[in-house]
C-alpha positions as CSV (number, residue, x, y, z in Angstrom):
1,X,-0.1,0.1,0.0
2,X,1.5,3.3,-1.1
3,X,0.3,6.0,1.4
4,X,2.4,8.7,-0.2
5,X,4.9,9.0,2.7
6,X,8.7,8.7,2.1
7,X,10.4,5.4,2.8
8,X,12.4,4.9,5.9
9,X,16.1,5.6,5.7
10,X,17.8,2.8,7.3
11,X,21.2,3.1,5.9
12,X,23.8,4.4,8.4
13,X,21.4,4.2,11.2
14,X,23.4,5.0,14.4
15,X,23.0,2.8,17.5
16,X,22.9,4.9,20.6
17,X,22.9,4.1,24.3
18,X,19.9,6.5,25.1
19,X,16.5,4.9,25.6
20,X,14.8,7.1,23.0
21,X,17.5,6.4,20.5
22,X,17.2,2.7,21.2
23,X,13.5,2.7,20.8
24,X,13.6,4.6,17.6
25,X,16.1,2.1,16.2
26,X,13.7,-0.7,17.2
27,X,10.7,1.0,15.5
28,X,12.8,1.5,12.3
29,X,13.8,-2.1,12.3
30,X,10.3,-3.4,13.2
31,X,8.8,-1.3,10.5
32,X,10.4,-3.6,7.9
33,X,8.5,-6.6,9.2
34,X,5.1,-7.7,8.2
35,X,2.2,-5.5,9.5
36,X,0.7,-8.8,10.8
37,X,3.7,-9.5,13.0
38,X,4.4,-6.0,14.3
39,X,2.4,-3.1,15.6
40,X,5.2,-0.7,14.6
41,X,5.0,-2.0,10.9
42,X,1.4,-1.5,10.9
43,X,1.7,1.9,12.3
44,X,4.3,3.1,9.9
45,X,2.4,1.5,7.0
46,X,-0.5,3.8,8.0
47,X,1.7,6.9,7.4
48,X,1.8,10.0,9.2
49,X,-2.0,10.2,9.5
50,X,-2.4,7.0,11.4
51,X,0.8,7.6,13.5
52,X,-0.5,11.2,14.3
53,X,-3.8,10.1,15.2
54,X,-2.5,7.6,17.7
55,X,-0.1,10.2,19.1
56,X,-3.0,12.6,19.6
57,X,-4.9,9.8,21.4
58,X,-2.0,9.0,23.7
59,X,-1.6,12.8,24.4
60,X,-5.1,13.1,25.6
61,X,-4.9,10.0,27.7
62,X,-1.6,11.4,29.3
63,X,-3.6,14.6,30.1
64,X,-6.5,12.7,31.6
65,X,-4.0,10.7,33.9
66,X,-2.4,13.9,35.0
67,X,-5.7,15.5,35.8
68,X,-6.7,12.5,37.9
69,X,-3.4,12.7,39.9
70,X,-2.4,9.2,38.8
71,X,1.4,9.3,38.6
72,X,1.8,5.7,37.4
73,X,-0.7,6.2,34.7
74,X,1.0,9.4,33.7
75,X,4.3,7.6,33.3
76,X,2.7,4.8,31.3
77,X,0.9,7.2,29.1
78,X,4.0,9.3,28.7
79,X,5.9,6.3,27.4
80,X,3.0,5.8,24.9
81,X,3.3,9.3,23.7
82,X,7.0,9.1,23.2
83,X,6.6,5.8,21.3
84,X,4.0,7.2,19.0
85,X,6.0,10.4,18.5
86,X,9.0,8.3,17.4
87,X,6.9,6.4,15.1
88,X,5.5,9.5,13.6
89,X,9.1,10.7,13.0
90,X,9.9,7.3,11.4
91,X,6.8,7.8,8.9
92,X,8.4,11.0,7.7
93,X,11.9,9.6,7.8
94,X,13.1,12.2,10.2
95,X,16.0,11.0,12.2
96,X,15.7,11.3,15.9
97,X,19.0,13.2,15.8
98,X,17.3,16.2,14.0
99,X,15.1,16.6,17.1
100,X,18.1,16.3,19.4
101,X,19.8,19.0,17.2
102,X,16.8,21.3,17.5
103,X,16.8,20.9,21.2
104,X,20.4,21.7,21.4
105,X,19.8,24.8,19.3
106,X,17.2,26.0,21.6
107,X,19.2,25.2,24.8
108,X,20.2,28.2,26.9
109,X,17.7,30.5,25.6
110,X,14.3,31.6,27.1
111,X,11.3,29.7,25.9
112,X,9.5,32.9,25.3
113,X,12.4,34.3,23.3
114,X,12.6,31.1,21.2
115,X,8.8,31.1,20.6
116,X,8.9,34.8,19.6
117,X,11.7,34.1,17.1
118,X,9.5,31.5,15.3
119,X,6.7,34.0,15.0
120,X,8.8,36.6,13.3
121,X,8.1,36.9,9.5
122,X,11.1,37.1,7.2
123,X,12.0,40.6,5.9
């Protein structure tokens, strides 16, 4: 099924000791499996639309858990949010390192200043 999304770039994938990096690598590997055998493969085959919809559902579940003061549920749902975010990145062939690089770029500056810089229109 061609959903119009770009294929995953597996070549040169970097193995990393950080848990998010390891999870992203696992998602990318499992995406190559049959969608009958792997939830990750099914999710990625559905493209950004399916992954985004699942990410949205998990974000709402995280908010509900937080509002209910259920820390264990917040932790569990947060893990689901991170998984689905990484799957969404994979559907767009966006390496996790690109997100790390963006976070590094923003490091050390005020969140308000960073947000204002995104809202400025080019001259």
